[in-house]
BALOBA-1460 file (C-alpha; in Angstrom, 3 decimals):
// residues 247
<rec num="1" residu="m" x="-36.228" y="-3.961" z="6.992"/>
<rec num="2" residu="r" x="-33.733" y="-6.445" z="5.617"/>
<rec num="3" residu="f" x="-30.061" y="-6.740" z="6.518"/>
<rec num="4" residu="a" x="-27.513" y="-8.776" z="4.607"/>
<rec num="5" residu="a" x="-23.843" y="-9.270" z="5.402"/>
<rec num="6" residu="l" x="-21.120" y="-10.538" z="3.082"/>
<rec num="7" residu="t" x="-18.123" y="-11.979" z="4.920"/>
<rec num="8" residu="i" x="-15.592" y="-14.807" z="4.891"/>
<rec num="9" residu="f" x="-16.555" y="-15.616" z="8.494"/>
<rec num="10" residu="p" x="-20.362" y="-15.906" z="8.463"/>
<rec num="11" residu="e" x="-20.426" y="-17.662" z="11.843"/>
<rec num="12" residu="i" x="-19.332" y="-14.461" z="13.610"/>
<rec num="13" residu="i" x="-22.461" y="-12.668" z="12.488"/>
<rec num="14" residu="e" x="-24.854" y="-15.624" z="12.576"/>
<rec num="15" residu="v" x="-24.213" y="-16.241" z="16.286"/>
<rec num="16" residu="y" x="-24.902" y="-12.629" z="17.254"/>
<rec num="17" residu="l" x="-28.136" y="-12.500" z="15.261"/>
<rec num="18" residu="k" x="-29.638" y="-15.236" z="17.440"/>
<rec num="19" residu="y" x="-29.624" y="-13.213" z="20.651"/>
<rec num="20" residu="g" x="-30.929" y="-10.072" z="22.309"/>
<rec num="21" residu="i" x="-33.227" y="-7.448" z="20.861"/>
<rec num="22" residu="l" x="-32.009" y="-8.008" z="17.317"/>
<rec num="23" residu="g" x="-32.527" y="-11.765" z="17.560"/>
<rec num="24" residu="r" x="-36.046" y="-11.281" z="18.887"/>
<rec num="25" residu="a" x="-36.870" y="-8.812" z="16.105"/>
<rec num="26" residu="i" x="-35.732" y="-11.389" z="13.539"/>
<rec num="27" residu="r" x="-37.790" y="-14.165" z="15.131"/>
<rec num="28" residu="n" x="-40.835" y="-11.872" z="15.199"/>
<rec num="29" residu="g" x="-40.437" y="-11.044" z="11.518"/>
<rec num="30" residu="i" x="-39.805" y="-7.333" z="12.071"/>
<rec num="31" residu="i" x="-36.248" y="-7.592" z="10.783"/>
<rec num="32" residu="e" x="-34.960" y="-9.966" z="8.111"/>
<rec num="33" residu="a" x="-31.289" y="-10.887" z="8.103"/>
<rec num="34" residu="e" x="-29.137" y="-13.056" z="5.854"/>
<rec num="35" residu="v" x="-25.436" y="-13.807" z="6.020"/>
<rec num="36" residu="f" x="-23.496" y="-14.785" z="2.907"/>
<rec num="37" residu="n" x="-20.079" y="-16.371" z="2.572"/>
<rec num="38" residu="l" x="-17.914" y="-14.472" z="0.108"/>
<rec num="39" residu="r" x="-16.189" y="-17.727" z="-0.853"/>
<rec num="40" residu="d" x="-19.462" y="-18.944" z="-2.360"/>
<rec num="41" residu="f" x="-19.022" y="-16.308" z="-5.067"/>
<rec num="42" residu="t" x="-15.595" y="-17.419" z="-6.223"/>
<rec num="43" residu="e" x="-14.937" y="-19.615" z="-9.261"/>
<rec num="44" residu="d" x="-11.668" y="-21.427" z="-8.548"/>
<rec num="45" residu="k" x="-11.470" y="-24.743" z="-6.706"/>
<rec num="46" residu="h" x="-9.652" y="-23.152" z="-3.758"/>
<rec num="47" residu="r" x="-12.402" y="-20.529" z="-3.339"/>
<rec num="48" residu="t" x="-9.797" y="-17.768" z="-3.279"/>
<rec num="49" residu="v" x="-10.925" y="-14.364" z="-2.021"/>
<rec num="50" residu="d" x="-7.567" y="-12.570" z="-1.718"/>
<rec num="51" residu="d" x="-4.342" y="-11.968" z="-3.631"/>
<rec num="52" residu="y" x="-1.054" y="-10.054" z="-3.378"/>
<rec num="53" residu="p" x="-1.290" y="-6.263" z="-3.813"/>
<rec num="54" residu="f" x="-0.118" y="-4.735" z="-7.091"/>
<rec num="55" residu="g" x="2.983" y="-2.678" z="-6.427"/>
<rec num="56" residu="g" x="4.074" y="-4.892" z="-3.563"/>
<rec num="57" residu="g" x="3.710" y="-4.384" z="0.134"/>
<rec num="58" residu="p" x="2.643" y="-6.409" z="3.172"/>
<rec num="59" residu="g" x="-0.529" y="-8.417" z="3.525"/>
<rec num="60" residu="m" x="-3.189" y="-9.470" z="1.050"/>
<rec num="61" residu="v" x="-5.994" y="-7.621" z="-0.728"/>
<rec num="62" residu="m" x="-9.529" y="-8.956" z="-1.095"/>
<rec num="63" residu="k" x="-10.360" y="-9.608" z="-4.749"/>
<rec num="64" residu="a" x="-13.022" y="-7.498" z="-6.457"/>
<rec num="65" residu="e" x="-14.785" y="-10.152" z="-8.551"/>
<rec num="66" residu="p" x="-16.447" y="-12.113" z="-5.699"/>
<rec num="67" residu="f" x="-18.005" y="-8.872" z="-4.444"/>
<rec num="68" residu="f" x="-19.305" y="-8.021" z="-7.910"/>
<rec num="69" residu="k" x="-20.695" y="-11.529" z="-8.383"/>
<rec num="70" residu="f" x="-22.502" y="-11.335" z="-5.051"/>
<rec num="71" residu="y" x="-23.852" y="-7.883" z="-5.906"/>
<rec num="72" residu="d" x="-25.267" y="-9.130" z="-9.226"/>
<rec num="73" residu="f" x="-26.828" y="-12.137" z="-7.482"/>
<rec num="74" residu="y" x="-28.339" y="-10.101" z="-4.646"/>
<rec num="75" residu="t" x="-29.609" y="-7.294" z="-6.898"/>
<rec num="76" residu="e" x="-31.351" y="-9.807" z="-9.150"/>
<rec num="77" residu="r" x="-32.943" y="-11.378" z="-6.086"/>
<rec num="78" residu="y" x="-34.037" y="-8.270" z="-4.139"/>
<rec num="79" residu="g" x="-33.535" y="-5.272" z="-6.396"/>
<rec num="80" residu="k" x="-31.306" y="-2.282" z="-5.641"/>
<rec num="81" residu="s" x="-29.986" y="-2.300" z="-2.095"/>
<rec num="82" residu="y" x="-28.047" y="0.206" z="-0.033"/>
<rec num="83" residu="v" x="-24.483" y="-1.088" z="0.235"/>
<rec num="84" residu="v" x="-22.358" y="-0.173" z="3.253"/>
<rec num="85" residu="l" x="-18.647" y="-0.948" z="3.441"/>
<rec num="86" residu="t" x="-17.362" y="-1.040" z="7.010"/>
<rec num="87" residu="s" x="-14.003" y="0.710" z="6.852"/>
<rec num="88" residu="p" x="-11.750" y="2.835" z="9.102"/>
<rec num="89" residu="q" x="-11.669" y="5.283" z="6.193"/>
<rec num="90" residu="g" x="-15.419" y="5.863" z="6.329"/>
<rec num="91" residu="m" x="-17.505" y="8.535" z="8.029"/>
<rec num="92" residu="v" x="-17.840" y="7.847" z="11.751"/>
<rec num="93" residu="f" x="-21.162" y="6.166" z="12.505"/>
<rec num="94" residu="d" x="-23.396" y="7.833" z="15.110"/>
<rec num="95" residu="n" x="-26.973" y="7.895" z="16.375"/>
<rec num="96" residu="k" x="-28.079" y="10.311" z="13.645"/>
<rec num="97" residu="k" x="-26.733" y="7.973" z="10.972"/>
<rec num="98" residu="a" x="-28.468" y="4.998" z="12.632"/>
<rec num="99" residu="l" x="-31.787" y="6.845" z="12.414"/>
<rec num="100" residu="e" x="-31.104" y="7.670" z="8.762"/>
<rec num="101" residu="l" x="-30.245" y="4.062" z="7.895"/>
<rec num="102" residu="s" x="-33.389" y="2.808" z="9.638"/>
<rec num="103" residu="q" x="-35.395" y="4.412" z="6.813"/>
<rec num="104" residu="k" x="-33.772" y="2.102" z="4.255"/>
<rec num="105" residu="k" x="-35.599" y="-1.074" z="3.265"/>
<rec num="106" residu="n" x="-32.600" y="-3.190" z="2.361"/>
<rec num="107" residu="i" x="-29.019" y="-2.725" z="3.598"/>
<rec num="108" residu="v" x="-26.058" y="-4.868" z="2.575"/>
<rec num="109" residu="f" x="-22.814" y="-4.833" z="4.555"/>
<rec num="110" residu="f" x="-19.487" y="-5.665" z="2.927"/>
<rec num="111" residu="c" x="-17.114" y="-6.893" z="5.636"/>
<rec num="112" residu="g" x="-13.490" y="-6.527" z="4.627"/>
<rec num="113" residu="r" x="-10.407" y="-8.327" z="5.939"/>
<rec num="114" residu="y" x="-6.636" y="-8.323" z="5.442"/>
<rec num="115" residu="e" x="-5.224" y="-5.078" z="3.962"/>
<rec num="116" residu="g" x="-8.583" y="-4.063" z="2.548"/>
<rec num="117" residu="i" x="-10.769" y="-4.564" z="-0.514"/>
<rec num="118" residu="d" x="-9.802" y="-3.876" z="-4.128"/>
<rec num="119" residu="e" x="-10.623" y="-0.204" z="-4.713"/>
<rec num="120" residu="r" x="-12.834" y="-1.004" z="-7.711"/>
<rec num="121" residu="v" x="-15.461" y="-2.509" z="-5.387"/>
<rec num="122" residu="l" x="-16.288" y="1.054" z="-4.304"/>
<rec num="123" residu="d" x="-18.178" y="1.386" z="-7.587"/>
<rec num="124" residu="i" x="-21.025" y="-0.607" z="-6.003"/>
<rec num="125" residu="v" x="-20.704" y="0.828" z="-2.483"/>
<rec num="126" residu="d" x="-23.124" y="3.568" z="-1.451"/>
<rec num="127" residu="e" x="-21.381" y="4.540" z="1.766"/>
<rec num="128" residu="e" x="-18.294" y="3.731" z="3.830"/>
<rec num="129" residu="l" x="-18.850" y="3.760" z="7.592"/>
<rec num="130" residu="s" x="-16.441" y="3.527" z="10.518"/>
<rec num="131" residu="i" x="-17.240" y="2.927" z="14.189"/>
<rec num="132" residu="g" x="-14.162" y="4.808" z="15.382"/>
<rec num="133" residu="d" x="-10.584" y="5.793" z="14.702"/>
<rec num="134" residu="f" x="-9.027" y="2.391" z="15.256"/>
<rec num="135" residu="v" x="-8.405" y="-0.732" z="13.200"/>
<rec num="136" residu="l" x="-10.220" y="-4.045" z="13.645"/>
<rec num="137" residu="s" x="-9.201" y="-7.420" z="12.247"/>
<rec num="138" residu="g" x="-12.298" y="-7.402" z="10.074"/>
<rec num="139" residu="g" x="-15.505" y="-5.538" z="9.348"/>
<rec num="140" residu="e" x="-17.873" y="-7.985" z="11.040"/>
<rec num="141" residu="i" x="-17.870" y="-6.324" z="14.466"/>
<rec num="142" residu="a" x="-18.487" y="-2.918" z="12.910"/>
<rec num="143" residu="a" x="-21.308" y="-4.280" z="10.742"/>
<rec num="144" residu="l" x="-22.990" y="-5.836" z="13.788"/>
<rec num="145" residu="a" x="-22.695" y="-2.605" z="15.764"/>
<rec num="146" residu="i" x="-24.321" y="-0.660" z="12.934"/>
<rec num="147" residu="m" x="-27.059" y="-3.262" z="12.482"/>
<rec num="148" residu="d" x="-27.858" y="-3.282" z="16.183"/>
<rec num="149" residu="a" x="-28.010" y="0.503" z="16.549"/>
<rec num="150" residu="t" x="-30.020" y="0.907" z="13.331"/>
<rec num="151" residu="a" x="-32.543" y="-1.812" z="14.193"/>
<rec num="152" residu="r" x="-33.501" y="-0.003" z="17.409"/>
<rec num="153" residu="f" x="-35.118" y="2.726" z="15.312"/>
<rec num="154" residu="v" x="-37.256" y="0.294" z="13.335"/>
<rec num="155" residu="k" x="-40.844" y="0.385" z="14.584"/>
<rec num="156" residu="g" x="-41.671" y="-2.568" z="16.812"/>
<rec num="157" residu="v" x="-38.103" y="-3.572" z="17.659"/>
<rec num="158" residu="v" x="-38.072" y="-1.714" z="20.988"/>
<rec num="159" residu="e" x="-40.687" y="0.425" z="22.720"/>
<rec num="160" residu="e" x="-40.884" y="3.874" z="21.147"/>
<rec num="161" residu="e" x="-40.701" y="5.564" z="24.558"/>
<rec num="162" residu="s" x="-37.485" y="3.712" z="25.365"/>
<rec num="163" residu="v" x="-35.850" y="4.909" z="22.154"/>
<rec num="164" residu="k" x="-36.797" y="8.522" z="22.869"/>
<rec num="165" residu="k" x="-35.090" y="8.400" z="26.264"/>
<rec num="166" residu="e" x="-31.879" y="6.665" z="25.229"/>
<rec num="167" residu="s" x="-28.471" y="8.345" z="25.197"/>
<rec num="168" residu="f" x="-27.850" y="10.799" z="22.317"/>
<rec num="169" residu="m" x="-31.528" y="11.176" z="21.403"/>
<rec num="170" residu="n" x="-31.696" y="14.632" z="23.009"/>
<rec num="171" residu="d" x="-28.022" y="15.417" z="22.402"/>
<rec num="172" residu="l" x="-27.426" y="14.179" z="25.933"/>
<rec num="173" residu="l" x="-25.945" y="11.099" z="27.543"/>
<rec num="174" residu="d" x="-28.362" y="8.985" z="29.552"/>
<rec num="175" residu="h" x="-29.150" y="9.792" z="33.183"/>
<rec num="176" residu="p" x="-28.034" y="7.561" z="36.082"/>
<rec num="177" residu="v" x="-30.306" y="4.599" z="36.861"/>
<rec num="178" residu="y" x="-30.949" y="2.692" z="40.097"/>
<rec num="179" residu="t" x="-32.854" y="-0.434" z="41.146"/>
<rec num="180" residu="r" x="-33.507" y="-2.527" z="44.263"/>
<rec num="181" residu="p" x="-32.261" y="-2.699" z="46.937"/>
<rec num="182" residu="r" x="-32.499" y="0.944" z="47.970"/>
<rec num="183" residu="i" x="-29.147" y="0.837" z="49.773"/>
<rec num="184" residu="v" x="-26.132" y="-1.059" z="48.405"/>
<rec num="185" residu="r" x="-22.962" y="-1.208" z="50.523"/>
<rec num="186" residu="g" x="-23.841" y="1.986" z="52.310"/>
<rec num="187" residu="k" x="-24.736" y="3.923" z="49.171"/>
<rec num="188" residu="g" x="-28.357" y="4.981" z="48.875"/>
<rec num="189" residu="t" x="-30.724" y="5.954" z="46.090"/>
<rec num="190" residu="p" x="-31.587" y="9.630" z="45.427"/>
<rec num="191" residu="d" x="-34.757" y="10.449" z="47.368"/>
<rec num="192" residu="v" x="-36.401" y="12.120" z="44.382"/>
<rec num="193" residu="l" x="-36.599" y="8.791" z="42.534"/>
<rec num="194" residu="l" x="-38.700" y="7.383" z="45.386"/>
<rec num="195" residu="s" x="-40.936" y="10.456" z="45.716"/>
<rec num="196" residu="g" x="-43.579" y="9.423" z="43.178"/>
<rec num="197" residu="d" x="-43.496" y="12.961" z="41.756"/>
<rec num="198" residu="h" x="-43.068" y="12.275" z="38.047"/>
<rec num="199" residu="e" x="-42.266" y="15.855" z="37.067"/>
<rec num="200" residu="k" x="-39.558" y="16.186" z="39.727"/>
<rec num="201" residu="i" x="-38.127" y="12.844" z="38.681"/>
<rec num="202" residu="e" x="-37.973" y="13.893" z="35.020"/>
<rec num="203" residu="i" x="-36.322" y="17.214" z="35.911"/>
<rec num="204" residu="w" x="-33.755" y="15.415" z="38.105"/>
<rec num="205" residu="r" x="-33.003" y="12.901" z="35.348"/>
<rec num="206" residu="r" x="-32.549" y="15.624" z="32.748"/>
<rec num="207" residu="k" x="-30.317" y="17.608" z="35.142"/>
<rec num="208" residu="e" x="-28.129" y="14.565" z="35.767"/>
<rec num="209" residu="a" x="-28.001" y="13.824" z="32.032"/>
<rec num="210" residu="m" x="-26.811" y="17.371" z="31.377"/>
<rec num="211" residu="k" x="-24.215" y="17.153" z="34.130"/>
<rec num="212" residu="k" x="-22.883" y="13.844" z="32.800"/>
<rec num="213" residu="t" x="-22.789" y="15.149" z="29.221"/>
<rec num="214" residu="i" x="-20.987" y="18.370" z="30.178"/>
<rec num="215" residu="l" x="-18.369" y="16.440" z="32.147"/>
<rec num="216" residu="k" x="-17.870" y="13.487" z="29.788"/>
<rec num="217" residu="r" x="-18.877" y="14.758" z="26.346"/>
<rec num="218" residu="p" x="-18.841" y="18.578" z="26.270"/>
<rec num="219" residu="d" x="-18.598" y="18.376" z="22.480"/>
<rec num="220" residu="l" x="-21.977" y="16.662" z="22.425"/>
<rec num="221" residu="f" x="-23.568" y="19.217" z="24.748"/>
<rec num="222" residu="m" x="-22.313" y="22.059" z="22.543"/>
<rec num="223" residu="k" x="-24.334" y="20.626" z="19.662"/>
<rec num="224" residu="k" x="-27.578" y="20.819" z="21.614"/>
<rec num="225" residu="e" x="-29.805" y="23.512" z="20.123"/>
<rec num="226" residu="n" x="-33.319" y="22.790" z="21.350"/>
<rec num="227" residu="f" x="-34.108" y="23.278" z="25.048"/>
<rec num="228" residu="d" x="-37.663" y="22.357" z="26.040"/>
<rec num="229" residu="r" x="-39.398" y="23.253" z="29.299"/>
<rec num="230" residu="v" x="-37.911" y="20.317" z="31.192"/>
<rec num="231" residu="d" x="-34.431" y="21.187" z="29.898"/>
<rec num="232" residu="k" x="-34.762" y="24.747" z="31.183"/>
<rec num="233" residu="l" x="-36.009" y="23.629" z="34.595"/>
<rec num="234" residu="a" x="-33.187" y="21.098" z="34.747"/>
<rec num="235" residu="l" x="-30.631" y="23.814" z="33.956"/>
<rec num="236" residu="i" x="-32.008" y="25.960" z="36.775"/>
<rec num="237" residu="e" x="-31.635" y="23.021" z="39.173"/>
<rec num="238" residu="l" x="-28.124" y="22.384" z="37.924"/>
<rec num="239" residu="f" x="-27.116" y="26.013" z="38.510"/>
<rec num="240" residu="k" x="-28.619" y="25.862" z="42.002"/>
<rec num="241" residu="e" x="-26.626" y="22.718" z="42.748"/>
<rec num="242" residu="l" x="-23.391" y="24.245" z="41.466"/>
<rec num="243" residu="t" x="-23.987" y="27.387" z="43.510"/>
<rec num="244" residu="e" x="-24.587" y="25.366" z="46.668"/>
<rec num="245" residu="n" x="-21.466" y="23.292" z="46.101"/>
<rec num="246" residu="a" x="-19.391" y="26.426" z="45.580"/>
<rec num="247" residu="k" x="-20.290" y="27.819" z="49.014"/>
């Protein structure tokens, strides 16, 4: 898979791509990533990427032509790519969308700034994506978040078993986790995790994941349609726990 980002602040993205799971995937050749400076696709001596909005109003608007020039350059180099514009007006990005994007071979991110990008650029955009109902100073953070989440579904980036057990994969938040020492400031570790009984441990983890999801994200739990054997056993344990607590 190849990622590309078009921005006026390439350093923001370049630094992040050196570290963590994504950085390792790039060094191992599983993921390719390039960052391009939008100013390199301007024609005036000042490398201007923005101008005043037609009709007046506050702020500046990013000019369309540099985006089109980059698109022509990149398409000639790599062929048709999937272009994502990070925008608060886009569909909210989630785990399902990350999995969908991971099937693409080549994704280009347009990172906007100021009051937005000239509307005509949407002619070469395949999808607008948002990471939430709030406004950022620029699209770089959103692009990195989408890259990171998408890359995790690319084979070889992380262990397949780890991906299957991450939050949202089963329409559930992740279960609580513990590590050494067994007791920290008077608080212990659930005995079941030290039992060595793998089935009991899995049932406990699924029960706790359900409990956390119901309390924190009931909307997510309501979407859950498939309940496997472990889910059903976990629900039984959860009902038992609730009954005991109610006494």
